[in-house]
N, C-alpha and C positions, 0 to 999 in steps of 0.2 A: 568362041570367045573364052578367054581364060577366066577361071573362077577367082573370085575375090577372097582373100584371106587376110587376117589381121597382121599388122606389121609386128615382127618379133622385137623383143627387147634386146637390141644388140649390145647395149651397155652391160646388162645383166649377164649375157652370155660371155662377154669379154672378161668380166670379173671372175666368172666361174672357170674360164680357161686359165686365167692367171693363177687362181687357187690350185688348180690341177697341176700346173707347171711347178709351182712352189712345192707341192707334195712330191712330185717326181724328183726334184733336186734333193729334198730331204731324205727320200727313200734311197737315193744313190750314195748318200754320205756314208763313209766307212765307219764313223764313230757310233752309228746306231746299232751296229752288230747284227744286222739282219743277214741270215744265211743266203748263199748265192741263189738257190732255186726260188725261194719265196720272193727275193728281190727282183728276179727276172719276171716272175709272174705278175707282181705288182706293177712293175714298169710297163709291161706289155698291156696290162689292163688299163692303166692310166692313159697310155698312148692311144689305145683304141677308143676310149671314152672321149678324149679330146678330138680325135679324127671324126668321130660320130657327131659331136657337137658342131664342128666346123661344117661338115656336110649337111647336117639337118637345117642349120639356121643361116649360115652365110651363103650356102649354095641353094637354099630354098627347097631342099629335098624333103623337108618335113611334110610338105603338102602334096607330095606325089603319091601315086598309087602303090598298093602293096607289092606289086610285081618288082618294084625297085628294090625292096627289101630282099627278095629272093635273089636278084641279080647281085646285090652287094654282099650277101652272106655266102654265096657259093664259093668264092675263093678262100674264105676263112675255113669253111668246112673241108675243102680239098687240102688246105695246108695242114690242118689238124690231123686229117686222115694220113697224109704222107708222113708227118712227124711220128705218129704212133706206129705206123707200119715199119719205119726205119729204126726204131729204138732197139729191137733185138740185134740188129747188125752192129750198132754202136757198142753193145756189151761184148760181142764176139771179138771185136778188134782189140779190146783191152786185154782179154784173156790170152789171145795169141801172142801179144807182145810180151806178156809175163812168161809164157812158156818159152819163147825164144830167149829171154834173158836167163831163165833157169838152165836151159841147155847150154848156153854160152858159158855160164859159170861152172857147170859140171864138166865141160870138156876142157877147161883150163885156159880159155882165151880171155 
């Protein structure tokens, strides 16, 4: 038999999601002058918090076992790992394009 749990305050969760959405729109505005990388980090953080709220309350996952947390966090850990492992390759691509441009200028093309 399923265990009983209290009914969540859906209205409160909805208002909180609305506030997070307004915060996302404000962060994305160019007149705030937020640099690109902090803006991206803020937007991803806000999106993850909204997705977590939807999953926890509207999908009723707040009352599931802790193994669900492990299952949900595994893709995030893998994504972060791959992102940091590929960062050195991103820097190498920029340097080679600069070297090619310098060689092209020095050869007279």
